[in-house]
C-alpha positions as CSV (number, residue, x, y, z in Angstrom):
1,M,-1.3,8.2,31.5
2,F,-4.8,7.1,30.7
3,Y,-4.1,6.5,27.1
4,R,-1.4,5.2,24.8
5,K,0.0,7.5,22.1
6,N,-1.0,6.2,18.7
7,V,0.4,9.1,16.6
8,D,4.1,9.3,15.9
9,S,6.2,12.4,16.0
10,K,6.3,13.1,12.2
11,E,2.5,12.8,12.0
12,R,2.0,15.0,15.0
13,V,3.9,17.9,13.3
14,V,1.8,17.3,10.1
15,R,-1.4,17.4,12.2
16,L,-0.4,20.6,13.9
17,V,0.3,22.4,10.6
18,A,-2.8,20.9,8.9
19,G,-5.0,21.8,11.8
20,V,-3.9,25.5,11.8
21,L,-4.3,25.7,8.0
22,M,-7.7,24.0,8.2
23,G,-9.1,26.4,10.8
24,A,-7.6,29.5,9.1
25,C,-8.8,28.6,5.6
26,G,-12.3,27.7,7.0
27,L,-12.7,31.1,8.6
28,F,-11.0,32.9,5.6
29,F,-13.1,31.3,2.9
30,F,-16.4,30.9,4.8
31,G,-16.2,33.7,7.3
32,A,-18.3,33.5,10.5
33,T,-20.8,31.1,9.0
34,P,-21.8,27.7,10.4
35,L,-19.5,26.1,7.8
36,G,-16.6,28.3,8.8
37,W,-17.1,27.5,12.4
38,L,-17.3,23.8,11.6
39,A,-14.0,24.0,9.7
40,L,-12.4,25.8,12.6
41,G,-13.6,23.2,15.0
42,A,-12.2,20.4,12.9
43,G,-8.9,22.3,12.7
44,V,-8.8,22.7,16.5
45,M,-9.5,19.0,17.0
46,T,-6.7,18.1,14.6
47,V,-4.3,20.4,16.4
48,L,-5.3,18.8,19.8
49,T,-4.6,15.3,18.5
50,G,-1.2,16.5,17.3
51,L,-0.4,18.1,20.6
52,V,-1.5,15.2,22.7
53,G,-0.4,12.4,20.4
54,F,-3.6,10.4,20.7
55,C,-6.3,10.2,18.1
56,P,-9.6,8.6,19.2
57,A,-10.6,7.6,15.6
58,C,-7.2,5.8,15.2
59,A,-7.8,4.1,18.5
60,M,-11.2,2.8,17.5
61,V,-9.7,1.0,14.5
62,G,-6.9,-0.5,16.7
63,R,-4.0,1.6,15.5
64,K,-0.9,1.4,17.7
65,L,2.6,2.8,17.3
66,P,5.1,0.3,15.9
67,G,7.5,-0.9,18.6
68,G,5.3,0.4,21.4
69,P,3.7,-1.7,24.2
70,Q,1.2,-4.2,22.9
């Protein structure tokens, strides 16, 4: 792989659920407005980080999984 996973399995599940809720609530409360689409995009990115197990923002601050390769 080209990246090291920096999100553990429990957090990945939370990210999946939170991302779906974020996108759904964004479109439900704001509709097809720019703010609604922004919330949907943030939800999609959160779901993707949960699926892949890698968060670029966490990598920028040096976060690594405990017990993983250093």
